[in-house]
matplotlib code that plots the C-alpha trace (Angstrom):
import matplotlib.pyplot as plt

x = [112.0, 112.7, 109.8, 110.5, 110.1, 106.7, 105.4, 106.0, 104.7, 107.9, 107.9, 108.2, 110.7, 114.1, 114.5, 111.5, 113.3, 115.9, 115.0, 117.2, 117.8, 117.5, 120.1, 120.6, 120.2, 117.6, 114.3, 115.6, 118.5, 116.2, 114.0, 117.0, 118.0, 114.4, 114.3, 117.8, 116.6, 113.3, 112.8, 115.4, 114.1, 110.5, 111.1, 112.6, 113.5, 112.9, 114.8, 115.9, 118.0, 114.8, 112.0, 112.9, 113.9, 111.8, 109.3, 109.2, 105.5, 105.7, 108.3, 105.9, 103.3, 105.9, 106.8, 103.1, 102.2, 105.0, 103.5, 106.7, 106.7, 107.8, 109.7, 109.3, 112.2, 110.7, 112.1, 109.1, 109.9, 107.3, 104.3, 101.7, 99.1, 101.6, 103.0, 99.5, 98.5, 101.8, 101.4, 97.8, 98.9, 101.5, 98.9, 96.5, 99.3, 99.9, 103.3, 104.3, 106.6, 107.3, 109.8, 109.4, 112.1, 110.9, 109.2, 106.2, 103.7, 105.2, 105.0, 101.4, 100.4, 102.0, 100.1, 96.8, 97.6, 97.9, 94.4, 93.2, 95.6, 98.3, 101.0, 103.6, 105.3, 109.0, 110.6, 114.3, 115.8, 119.4, 120.7, 123.1, 125.7, 125.8, 128.2, 128.9, 130.9, 128.2, 125.6, 127.6, 127.7, 123.9, 123.9, 123.2, 125.2, 123.9, 125.0, 123.7, 122.1, 120.3, 118.9, 117.8, 116.1, 114.2, 113.1, 112.1, 109.9, 108.3, 107.7, 105.9, 103.8, 102.8, 101.8, 104.6, 105.0, 108.8, 112.1, 115.3, 118.4, 122.0, 123.2, 125.6, 122.5, 121.4, 117.7, 116.6, 118.1, 116.2, 112.9, 113.8, 114.5, 111.2, 109.3, 107.5, 108.5, 106.1, 108.3, 109.6, 113.2, 114.7, 118.4, 120.6, 124.4, 124.7, 127.7, 129.2, 132.5, 135.4, 133.1, 133.4, 131.1, 130.8, 129.4, 127.7, 129.2, 127.5, 127.7, 127.5, 127.1, 123.7, 124.1, 125.1, 122.0, 119.6, 121.1, 120.8, 117.1, 116.7, 113.5, 114.4, 117.8, 118.1, 121.0, 121.9, 125.5, 126.8, 123.9, 123.2, 126.9, 127.7, 128.5, 125.9, 123.2, 121.3, 124.3, 125.2, 121.7, 121.7, 125.0, 123.4, 120.3, 122.4, 124.3, 121.0, 119.7, 122.8, 121.3, 117.6]
y = [47.3, 43.6, 41.2, 39.8, 43.3, 43.7, 40.7, 42.5, 45.7, 47.7, 51.6, 53.3, 55.8, 54.4, 56.7, 55.1, 51.8, 53.1, 52.4, 54.3, 52.5, 55.0, 53.2, 55.9, 55.8, 58.5, 59.7, 63.3, 62.1, 60.2, 63.2, 65.3, 62.7, 62.4, 66.2, 66.3, 63.6, 65.4, 65.4, 62.6, 59.6, 58.4, 55.1, 54.5, 51.4, 51.4, 48.7, 47.8, 50.9, 52.9, 50.6, 50.8, 54.5, 57.1, 58.7, 55.9, 56.1, 59.7, 59.0, 56.7, 59.5, 61.9, 59.7, 58.9, 62.6, 63.3, 60.5, 58.4, 54.6, 52.6, 49.4, 48.0, 45.6, 43.8, 40.3, 38.8, 35.4, 34.2, 32.0, 32.3, 34.3, 36.9, 37.4, 37.6, 40.3, 42.2, 42.3, 43.4, 46.4, 47.3, 47.1, 49.4, 52.0, 52.1, 50.4, 49.4, 46.4, 44.2, 41.4, 38.0, 35.5, 32.1, 28.8, 28.2, 28.7, 32.1, 33.2, 32.0, 33.8, 37.0, 36.7, 36.2, 39.2, 41.6, 40.7, 42.8, 45.6, 46.8, 45.7, 43.4, 40.5, 40.0, 36.8, 36.6, 33.3, 34.0, 37.3, 39.1, 39.0, 35.2, 33.3, 29.6, 29.5, 31.3, 28.9, 26.0, 27.6, 27.7, 23.9, 23.9, 21.4, 22.5, 25.5, 29.1, 28.7, 25.5, 27.2, 30.1, 27.9, 25.9, 29.1, 30.9, 28.1, 27.9, 31.7, 31.5, 28.6, 30.6, 33.6, 36.0, 38.9, 39.1, 38.1, 39.8, 38.7, 39.9, 41.0, 38.0, 35.7, 36.7, 37.8, 36.6, 33.2, 33.1, 33.7, 30.8, 28.6, 29.6, 29.3, 32.6, 35.7, 37.9, 37.6, 41.0, 41.1, 43.8, 43.8, 45.1, 44.9, 47.3, 49.6, 51.8, 50.5, 51.2, 51.7, 49.6, 46.6, 46.8, 43.6, 42.3, 39.1, 38.9, 42.5, 44.2, 47.6, 49.3, 48.6, 45.0, 44.4, 46.0, 44.1, 40.9, 41.5, 43.4, 45.4, 47.5, 48.4, 48.9, 51.1, 52.7, 53.6, 55.0, 57.5, 58.2, 58.5, 60.8, 64.5, 65.1, 62.4, 63.8, 63.8, 60.3, 59.1, 60.8, 59.1, 55.7, 56.5, 57.5, 54.2, 52.4, 54.3, 53.3, 49.8, 50.2]
z = [82.8, 82.2, 81.7, 85.3, 86.8, 85.2, 87.1, 90.4, 92.1, 91.8, 92.0, 88.6, 90.0, 90.8, 93.9, 95.5, 95.5, 97.9, 101.6, 104.1, 107.3, 110.2, 112.3, 114.8, 118.6, 119.1, 117.6, 117.4, 115.2, 113.0, 112.5, 111.5, 108.9, 107.6, 107.1, 105.4, 103.0, 102.1, 98.4, 97.9, 99.8, 100.3, 102.1, 105.6, 107.6, 111.3, 113.2, 116.7, 117.0, 117.3, 118.3, 121.9, 121.9, 123.7, 121.3, 118.7, 118.4, 117.6, 114.9, 113.2, 113.2, 111.9, 108.9, 108.1, 108.3, 105.7, 103.6, 103.8, 103.3, 106.4, 106.5, 110.0, 110.5, 113.4, 112.5, 114.3, 115.8, 118.3, 118.6, 115.8, 117.6, 118.9, 115.4, 113.9, 116.4, 116.0, 112.2, 112.6, 114.7, 112.1, 109.4, 111.4, 111.8, 108.0, 107.9, 104.3, 104.9, 108.0, 108.4, 110.0, 110.8, 111.6, 110.5, 108.3, 111.2, 111.9, 108.3, 107.9, 111.1, 109.7, 106.5, 108.4, 110.5, 107.6, 106.5, 103.5, 104.2, 101.8, 104.2, 102.7, 104.6, 104.0, 105.2, 106.2, 105.0, 106.2, 107.7, 105.5, 108.3, 108.1, 105.8, 105.5, 108.7, 110.6, 109.3, 110.7, 114.1, 114.0, 113.4, 109.6, 107.6, 104.2, 102.2, 102.5, 99.0, 100.1, 103.2, 101.1, 98.5, 101.2, 103.1, 100.0, 98.8, 102.3, 102.3, 99.0, 100.1, 103.2, 101.2, 102.0, 99.6, 99.6, 101.1, 102.3, 100.3, 99.9, 96.5, 96.4, 96.7, 93.2, 93.6, 90.1, 90.8, 94.1, 92.2, 89.9, 92.8, 94.5, 91.2, 91.6, 89.6, 91.7, 94.7, 95.9, 97.1, 99.3, 99.5, 102.4, 102.4, 99.5, 99.2, 96.5, 95.1, 97.5, 100.6, 103.8, 103.8, 107.6, 109.0, 105.8, 104.6, 101.2, 99.9, 96.5, 94.8, 94.1, 90.4, 91.0, 93.2, 90.7, 87.8, 89.9, 90.3, 93.6, 93.8, 96.8, 98.3, 102.1, 102.9, 106.3, 107.3, 104.0, 104.1, 107.8, 108.7, 105.8, 106.3, 103.5, 103.6, 100.7, 98.5, 99.6, 98.8, 95.5, 94.5, 95.3, 93.3, 90.3, 90.6, 90.7, 87.6, 85.6, 85.2, 86.1]

ax = plt.figure().add_subplot(projection="3d")
ax.plot(x, y, z, "-o")
ax.set_aspect("equal")
plt.show()
């Protein structure tokens, strides 16, 4: 491990740094994938694909019973008290990570909501599907890097544990901009060389993301749409290990 990594709470095993996004339309399909990845993957992301699906609460119980880590990608964006209470419920359920996507008041409320639990709050500075043109459409005249720098500094001030950043954004550089080497970074938009980047605008390979300082990789379609999800996940883990 590098000296920077020692400053952060990063799993000792490389495979535990892979978070598989269960981006499927039904809880039954998600359960099948979880079982296929048994012994290979310990961390799963639950996003909007499943949060409104019938049986979602049971899926949470299923993952917790199997002692899996849960990344609840809620992208909470609401008034402070609503976010605070939402985060508190996630902490009570035993969720590992939760995402927020808003201003300083939202981030501070999320940090208050987690209390003394082990839940970690991840802020989203800029979605990985957004590039410079997309940022202009949202009304921002500055660069993607400028927005990320400002949002990261604010996230640290508010007490967030980590942020979501694309491989292209250079996680180690983000920590330098934010002035806090303890900041955890989870990176979506990761693909093996030669694979489709889908709708991610700032992609990179697993090895590139780890080399750039990512602590966790969030990967969905290359695994969940594979004919052999366990083999696909193993290939990604091996690529991570090549530089970890």
